N, C-alpha and C positions, 0 to 999 in steps of 0.2 A: 745375773740373769741366766748365764750359761749353766750355772750350778742348779738352778731351778729346773731348766729344761732337761738336764741330765737326770735329776731326781724323778721328774715325771716320766721320762723315758724308761728309767729303771723300774718304776712302779708298774707301768703298762707291760713291760717285758715280763716281769714277775707274774702279773695277773694272767697273762696269756701263755706263759710257759716257754717263751723264747725271747731272745734279746732283740731290741729294735736296731736296725742298721743305723749307723751314724750318718749324719748329714754329709760329712766329709766324704764318706765312701760313695754315696750316691752322686755327689757333685763330681768326683773324679771320673766316674763312669760316663756321666752325661757330657761333661766338658771335653773329655777325650774324643767322644763321638763328634761333637760340634767342631772341634779343631780339625778333625780329619776331613769332614765334608766341606769345610770352608776352603781347604787347600786343594780339593779335587776340581778338575776341569772335565767337561763332557764335550769333546770335540771330535770323537771318532767312535766307531762301533765298539772298539775295545773299551774305551772310556765309559760308554753307555752300559756295557755289560758289567763292568766293575761297579758302576753306580747302582745298577739293579741289585747286585749282590749286597752292596752296602745298605740299600734300603731294606732288604730282607733281614739283614743283621740288626739294623736299627729297630725294625718292628719287633724282632724277637727280644731285643734288649728292653724295649719299652714294655712288652707284655710280661717279661719276667719281673721287672720292677713294679709294674702295676699289680701283678699277682701277689708280690711280697707286701705291697701296701694294703691291698684288700684283705690279706690274711690277718692284719691287725684291725682294720677299720670295720670289717663286717661284724666281728664279735662285739666290738665296742658300740657300733650302731644299734645292735640288737639290745644291748644293755640300756643305751640312751632311749630307744623306743619304749622299753618297758618303764623306765623312769618317767618319761614324758607322758606315757599313757596314764600314769597315776596322778599327774598334776594338770595337764593341759585341759581336759574336759571341765575341771572345776575352776581353773583360771578363766576359761571362756565364760563359764556361768557367772563368775564374779564381774567380768568385764561387761557382760550383758546386763547385769543388775545395775552397774554403774551407768550404762548408757540409758537405761529406762528412767532412773531417778533424775539424771541430768536433763533428760527431755521434759520431765514433769517440772523441774525447777525453771528451765528456760521458758517453758510455756507460761508459768506463773509470772516470771519477770516480763515477758512480752505483753501479757494481759495487763499487768500493772503499768507498763510503759504507755499502753494505749489509754488507760484511764487517766494517767498523768497528763498526756497530751490533750485529752478532752478537757480536763480541769483547767489546764493552762489556757486553752482556747476560750473557755467560758469566762475565766477570770479576765482575760484580755478584752473580751467583748464588754464585760461589765465595767472595766476601767475606761474603755473608750466611751461608753455611754455616760459615765460620770464626768469625763472631761468635756464632752459635748454639752452636758447639762450645765456645768459650771460656766462654760463659755457663753452659752445661751443666756444664762442668768445675768452674767456681766453685761452682755449686750443690751438686755432688757433694762437694767439699771441705768445705763448710759442714755438710753432713749428717754427714760423718766427724768433724768437729770437735766435734759435739754429744756424742760419746762419749769425748772426750779430756779430759785434765786442763787446767786453765786456761792454763798456759804453752804447751802444745802447741797448744791450740785457738787461741791468739792468733797463733802462727806460721802456722797453716793459714789463719786469717782474712786475714792479710796476703797469702798466696798467692792466695786467692780474690779479694781486692780488686784485686790486680795483674792477674789474668786479666780481670776486668770492665773495668778501664781499658784493657787491650789490645784487648778486643772493641769498645770504644767508638770507637777510632781506626782500626779496620780499614777500609780503603777499597778500591774496585775498582781493579785494575791491569790494564787491557786489554793482551793480548799482541799489539798491532797498532799499526803506525805509519801514520798517514794520509799519502797521497801529497802531494807539493808541487805546487800548481797552477802555479807559475811566476810570475815578476814581471809585474805588470800584468794578471793574469788574475783575473777575478771570475766567480762562478757564481750570479747572481741567480735566485731561484725565482719563477716566475709561474704563474698558473692560467689554463687555457684550457677550452673546452667544445665539445661537439658535441650537436646536437639528435637524440636517438634516437627520440622519439615526440612530435611537435608537438601532436597532438590531446590527448594526456595532459596536456601543459603547459597548453593552452588550457582544458581542463576544470578543472584545479586552480585556475587564476587566476579563472575565472568562479564556481566553486562555493565556494572557500575564501579566495582572496587577491585580491579585485578591486583592491586597492591596487597590485598588481604589473602592472596592465594596460599600464603604460609599457614593460614588457619586450617587448610584442608590437607590432612596427612594421608598419604597413600599407604594402606595397610599392606605390608610386605608379603605376608603369608598368602592372602587371597590372590594378590597379583601374581606371585610365582606359581600358584596353583592354576590360574587361568592361562598363563604362558605355557606351562607344562602341557596343558590340554590342547592348546592351539598350535604350539610349536612356532616355526618361523612364519606361519600364516597369521600370526597375531598382528592385528591392525588397530592400534589405539593412537589417536592423535597425541603427540607429545611424548610418546613412549618409544624408545629404541630397543629392539630385541636383537640380540646378537649371540652367536655360538661362543661357548667358552670351553676350552680344552682342559680336562682334568686328567688325573693319573691315578689309577687304582692298581695296587700291587698286592697280591696275596701270596 
C-alpha cells in the first residue's frame, strides 16, 4: 500500500514539477507543535504573552502548510473540474433518462396492480355468489325432501350434501394475469410524507402528544440568525440564550 502511495505521490510531483512533502515531515511539524502547547500553562501575564506568540506561530505554520497543500490541490482540482465537465452533464442526462423510464414502468405496474385488485374483488364476489347459490339450492332440496318418502329423501339429502361440499371449496378465480416484472427487478414499497400544515402538527404535539416533540427539529441556522438579530433580548420559551467568549488572533 505504501508503495502505491509513493508511486502516486511521485506521479503527482512529476506532473506539477515539484515533489510532494512526505507525510512524516508534516506529522513531525504538527506533532511538535501539539506537544509544545500541551505542556504550556497560562497562569500569568508572561505565560499569556508567550501563548499569544505561540498562537501566532501556529497560525503561520498552519498557513504555510495550507499554502503548500493548495499549491498541489488547486491545479489538480482544475484538472478534475475539466474532466468532470466532460462527463457529469451527460451522466446526469443518463440518470434523468433512467428516472423517466422507471417512472413509466412503475406507473404501468401500479395500474396493473389496480386492475389485478379489481379482478380479485370481482372473482371473490362471484365465488361468494356461487357459494350462496349452492347453499340455497341445498336448503331447497332439504325442504323438498321433507315431503318425500325415506328412500327418495335420502337421495335428495345426498344431493344437498354434495352441493354444500361444492360450496365449501369454491374459490375466487381472477380473470387476470399479473405482468412479469423481469429478472432482477423488485418493487419495494416505501412511505414518504409532506407537511401540509406545520402549525396544526405543532398544536397536536403540544396539546396531545408532547412525547412526539422529537419530530420537530429546530433549524440551527435560522435560530442563530434570529438570536444574532435580537441579542440578549431574545425571549423564546424553552430557549436559553447566553454569551460565549471567543478568541480571535490576527
